[in-house]
C-alpha positions in Angstrom: 12.4 -27.9 44.5 10.9 -25.5 41.8 12.6 -25.6 38.4 15.2 -23.0 37.6 13.7 -19.8 36.3 15.0 -20.1 32.8 13.4 -23.6 32.4 9.9 -22.7 33.6 7.2 -23.0 30.9 6.2 -19.3 31.3 9.7 -18.1 30.7 10.1 -20.3 27.7 6.8 -19.0 26.3 7.9 -15.4 26.7 11.2 -16.2 25.0 9.3 -17.7 22.1 7.0 -14.7 21.9 10.1 -12.5 21.7 11.5 -14.5 18.7 8.0 -14.4 17.1 8.0 -10.6 17.4 11.1 -10.2 15.3 10.1 -13.0 12.9 6.8 -11.2 12.2 8.3 -7.7 12.3 10.8 -8.5 9.6 8.0 -9.4 7.2 5.5 -6.7 7.9 7.6 -3.5 8.2 7.7 -3.5 4.4 4.0 -2.5 4.4 4.7 1.0 5.9 7.8 1.2 3.6 5.7 0.4 0.5 4.9 4.1 -0.4 8.6 4.9 -0.2 9.6 1.9 -2.3 7.0 2.9 -4.9 8.4 6.4 -5.1 12.1 5.5 -5.1 11.8 2.5 -7.5 9.0 3.8 -9.8 6.6 1.0 -9.0 2.8 1.0 -9.3 0.5 -0.4 -6.6 0.3 -3.8 -8.3 4.0 -4.2 -8.7 4.7 -3.3 -5.1 1.9 -5.5 -3.9 3.6 -8.5 -5.5 6.4 -8.3 -2.9 4.0 -9.7 -0.3 3.0 -12.5 -2.7 6.7 -13.5 -3.0 7.0 -13.5 0.8 3.9 -15.6 1.0 5.2 -18.1 -1.5 8.5 -18.5 0.4 6.5 -18.9 3.6 4.4 -21.5 1.9 7.4 -23.5 0.6 9.2 -23.4 4.0 6.2 -24.5 6.0 5.6 -27.4 3.7 9.2 -28.6 4.2 9.6 -27.5 7.8 8.9 -31.0 9.1 11.8 -32.4 7.1 14.1 -29.8 8.8 12.7 -30.2 12.4 12.7 -34.0 12.0 16.5 -33.8 11.5 17.5 -30.9 13.6 14.9 -30.7 16.4 12.8 -27.7 17.1 15.4 -25.4 18.8 17.9 -25.6 16.0 15.1 -25.2 13.4 14.2 -21.9 15.0 17.8 -20.8 15.0 18.1 -21.6 11.3 15.0 -19.4 10.8 16.5 -16.4 12.5 19.7 -16.8 10.6 17.9 -16.9 7.3 15.9 -13.8 8.1 19.1 -11.8 8.8 20.6 -12.9 5.5 17.5 -12.2 3.4 17.1 -8.7 4.9 20.8 -8.0 4.1 20.2 -9.0 0.5 17.1 -6.9 0.1 18.9 -3.8 1.4 21.8 -4.3 -1.1 20.0 -5.4 -4.3 20.6 -3.1 -7.2 17.1 -3.1 -8.6 13.5 -4.2 -7.9 14.1 -7.3 -10.2 16.3 -8.8 -7.6 13.8 -8.1 -4.8 11.7 -11.0 -5.7 14.1 -13.9 -4.8 15.2 -11.9 -1.8 11.6 -11.5 -0.6 11.0 -15.2 -1.3 14.0 -16.1 0.9 12.7 -13.8 3.6 9.3 -15.7 3.6 11.0 -19.1 3.5 13.3 -18.3 6.5 10.4 -17.0 8.5 8.2 -20.0 7.7 10.5 -22.5 9.5 9.6 -20.9 12.8 5.9 -21.4 13.5 5.5 -25.3 13.3 8.4 -25.7 15.8 7.0 -23.0 18.1 3.5 -24.5 18.1 4.8 -27.9 18.8 6.9 -26.6 21.7 4.0 -24.7 23.3 1.8 -27.7 23.0 4.4 -29.7 25.0 4.7 -26.9 27.6 1.0 -26.4 28.5 -2.0 -28.6 29.2 -5.1 -28.3 27.0 -7.1 -26.2 29.5 -4.4 -23.5 29.4 -3.7 -23.7 25.6 -5.9 -20.7 24.7 -4.1 -18.4 27.2 -0.7 -19.7 26.2 -1.3 -18.9 22.5 -2.8 -15.6 23.6 0.5 -14.7 25.1 2.4 -15.9 22.0 0.0 -13.8 19.9 1.2 -10.7 21.7 4.2 -10.9 19.4 2.6 -10.1 16.1 0.3 -7.5 17.7 3.3 -5.7 19.2 4.9 -5.9 15.8 1.9 -4.3 14.2 2.4 -1.4 16.5 6.2 -1.2 16.3 6.6 -1.6 12.5 4.9 1.6 11.4 6.3 3.5 14.3 9.8 2.3 13.5 9.4 3.4 9.9 7.8 6.7 10.8 10.7 7.6 13.2 13.6 6.5 11.1 12.6 7.1 7.4 12.8 10.9 7.7 16.4 10.6 8.7 17.7 7.5 6.8 17.2 5.9 3.4 15.0 2.8 3.1 18.1 0.6 2.8 19.5 1.9 6.1 16.1 1.4 7.8 16.4 -2.3 6.9 20.0 -2.6 7.9 19.4 -1.1 11.4 17.1 -4.0 12.2 19.8 -6.6 11.7 21.7 -6.2 15.1 18.4 -6.7 16.9 17.7 -9.9 15.1 21.3 -11.1 15.7 21.0 -10.4 19.4 17.7 -12.3 19.6 19.2 -15.3 17.9 22.2 -15.4 20.3 19.9 -15.1 23.3 17.8 -18.0 22.2 20.8 -20.1 21.4 22.2 -19.6 24.9 19.0 -19.5 27.0 16.3 -21.3 24.9 15.1 -24.6 26.2 15.9 -27.6 24.0 13.2 -30.2 24.6 15.0 -32.8 22.5 11.7 -33.3 20.6 11.9 -34.0 16.9 9.0 -34.0 14.5 7.6 -37.3 13.2 8.9 -37.4 9.6 5.9 -36.9 7.3 4.6 -40.0 5.7 1.9 -40.7 3.1 -0.2 -42.3 5.9 -0.1 -39.0 8.0 -1.0 -36.9 4.9 -3.8 -39.2 3.9 -5.3 -39.1 7.4 -5.1 -35.3 7.6 -6.4 -34.7 4.1 -9.5 -36.9 4.9 -10.2 -34.9 8.0 -12.9 -32.2 7.6 -11.6 -30.1 10.4 -8.3 -29.8 8.7 -9.8 -28.2 5.5 -12.1 -26.0 7.6 -9.1 -24.7 9.5 -7.3 -23.9 6.2 -10.2 -21.8 5.1 -10.7 -20.1 8.5 -7.0 -19.3 8.9 -7.0 -17.9 5.3 -9.6 -15.3 6.2 -8.1 -14.8 9.6 -4.8 -13.9 8.1 -6.5 -11.8 5.4 -8.3 -9.7 8.1 -5.0 -9.0 9.9 -1.9 -9.2 7.7 -3.7 -8.9 4.4 -5.4 -5.7 5.3 -2.4 -4.3 7.2 -0.2 -4.8 4.1 -2.3 -2.5 1.9 -3.6 -0.1 4.5 -0.7 2.5 4.4 -0.9 2.7 0.6 -4.7 2.9 0.7 -4.7 5.8 3.2 -2.0 7.7 1.3 -3.2 7.2 -2.3 -7.0 7.3 -1.7 -7.6 9.5 1.3 -4.6 11.8 0.9 -2.8 11.0 4.2 0.8 12.0 4.7 3.2 9.0 4.9 4.5 9.8 8.4 1.0 10.6 9.6 -0.3 7.3 8.2 2.4 5.2 9.9 1.9 6.9 13.3 -1.8 6.4 13.0 -1.6 2.8 12.1 0.9 2.2 15.0 -1.6 3.9 17.4 -4.5 1.8 16.2 -2.5 -1.4 16.9 -1.8 -0.5 20.6 -5.2 -1.9 21.9 -4.6 -5.1 20.0 -2.0 -6.2 22.5 -4.6 -6.5 25.2 -7.2 -7.8 22.7 -5.0 -10.8 21.9 -4.8 -11.7 25.5 -8.6 -11.2 25.8 -9.1 -13.5 22.8 -7.2 -16.3 24.6 -9.3 -16.0 27.8 -12.6 -15.8 25.7 -11.6 -19.0 23.9 -11.0 -20.9 27.1 -14.1 -19.4 28.8 -16.8 -19.6 26.0 -15.4 -22.2 23.6 -13.0 -22.0 20.7 -15.6 -22.4 17.9 -17.9 -19.7 19.3 -15.1 -17.3 19.8 -13.8 -17.8 16.2 -17.2 -17.3 14.7 -17.9 -14.1 16.6 -14.5 -12.7 15.8 -14.7 -13.4 12.1 -18.2 -11.8 11.9 -17.1 -8.7 13.7 -13.8 -8.3 11.8 -15.7 -8.8 8.5 -18.1 -6.0 9.2 -15.3 -3.7 10.3 -13.3 -4.5 7.2 -16.3 -3.6 5.0 -16.4 -0.2 6.7 -12.7 0.4 5.9 -13.6 0.6 2.3 -16.1 3.4 2.7 -15.8 7.2 3.0 -13.2 8.9 5.2 -15.5 9.6 8.1 -16.3 5.9 8.5 -12.7 4.9 7.8 -11.5 7.0 10.8 -13.6 4.8 13.1 -13.1 1.5 11.3 -9.3 1.8 11.3 -9.4 1.5 15.1 -12.2 -1.1 15.4 -11.1 -3.6 12.8 -7.7 -4.7 14.1 -8.9 -4.9 17.7 -11.5 -7.5 16.7 -9.4 -9.3 14.0 -6.5 -10.3 16.3 -8.8 -12.2 18.6 -9.1 -15.0 16.1 -5.7 -16.5 16.5 -5.6 -17.7 20.1 -8.7 -19.8 19.5 -7.5 -20.7 16.1 -4.1 -22.0 17.1 -5.6 -23.8 20.1 -7.9 -25.7 17.8 -5.1 -26.4 15.3 -2.7 -27.7 18.0 -5.2 -30.4 18.9 -5.6 -31.9 15.5 -3.7 -35.2 15.2 -1.4 -36.9 17.7 1.2 -34.8 19.7 4.2 -35.7 17.7 2.6 -34.8 14.3 1.1 -31.5 15.4 3.8 -29.4 13.8 2.9 -31.3 10.5 -0.7 -30.1 10.9 0.6 -26.5 11.2 3.0 -26.9 8.3 0.2 -28.0 6.1 -2.5 -25.5 7.2 -0.6 -22.3 7.6 1.2 -22.2 4.3 -2.0 -22.5 2.3 -3.7 -19.9 4.5 -0.8 -17.6 4.4 -0.5 -17.6 0.6 -4.2 -16.9 0.3 -4.7 -14.4 3.1 -1.3 -12.8 3.3 -0.3 -13.0 -0.4 -3.1 -13.3 -2.9 -5.5 -11.0 -1.0 -3.2 -8.0 -0.9 -2.0 -8.7 -4.5 -5.6 -8.8 -5.7 -6.5 -5.7 -3.7 -3.5 -3.7 -5.1 -4.2 -4.9 -8.6 -7.8 -3.7 -8.3 -6.5 -0.4 -6.9 -4.7 0.3 -10.1 -8.2 0.3 -11.7 -9.7 2.7 -9.1 -11.3 0.1 -7.0 -9.2 0.2 -3.8 -12.0 0.8 -1.4 -14.4 -1.7 -3.1 -11.7 -4.4 -3.0 -11.2 -3.9 0.8 -15.0 -4.0 1.4 -15.3 -7.1 -0.8 -12.6 -8.8 1.4 -14.6 -7.8 4.4 -17.7 -9.5 3.0 -15.8 -12.8 2.4 -14.5 -12.6 6.0 -18.0 -12.1 7.3 -19.5 -15.0 5.4 -16.7 -17.3 6.5 -17.9 -17.0 10.1 -20.6 -19.5 9.1 -17.9 -22.2 8.6 -17.2 -22.4 12.3 -20.6 -24.1 12.8 -19.1 -27.1 11.2 -16.1 -27.4 13.6 -16.0 -30.0 16.3 -14.0 -28.6 19.3 
């Protein structure tokens, strides 16, 4: 007899993808809000860009400690704690009296979101065999790519009619409904993480593939989240775009990435994970270089760059999920992703916006593209 619908691996995967969508959305919709926050709070580019660094630092801290949480609670309860924390942190951000109090609130947002991914990766690795892993993570990666489309569209549609605080608060009922649905329907696999030990850390830190994946995920995140975080401000301040026009354009350019993420998973399974990662990083690096050029080139690159960049993650997570024994795979994720997220999702946008205050916005983006391009050579050293 076939298993009930709600316990089938595909259904569980789609439910996780839905949770990941709101997890990711809650972090990135501040990018299209950034010009408005600068205007209302009197911030310069560098000050506003630091918000992403605080999110990254919180994400870093939570991922490092996520195994202690999942070892005690199990993966399902850890994901529920993550959703609850995101709701609370967004409520705090929308009610803080000044930008000074934003920093701990953004840190809490990153910390709450950071608990999710190790438990999700461990769950998916239990659900699907190795030969289907690329496609499974391709489906899971639909979530951030849909969020990249929805976030600027959400802001563009609501900001003309509501204040930025109300734009944040309107998201909370959706997050709450998602958490309740997962609590009721989500499959509990009764799997708990192996508590981290010095022996596990020593084995991972002495593995070359682990450090290569830290570097590769850093540039992979820089090419997607890092560039996305600064792109609205770049288009408004450097190329004179209107805020609403910018958000609608960025949303439109992310629509093709939904299919691109699925294609990335099939390419990884068909041609090999290492080759797929190298080609994607080379292509996204070149496209990112073009983003920093004149407006005629930017109008083409803004469509091309995200389509290529998102193809990195299905292959990347498939490789990452196979490092170490099954019960310690979430530990691998919790060590790799925090470092990569702080570098690619925090330091990169912070450095770009700091350079932007000195008139080097385009040059900073092109320089990031050059680093991404050169990093493609690191995939030669991977053994997959």
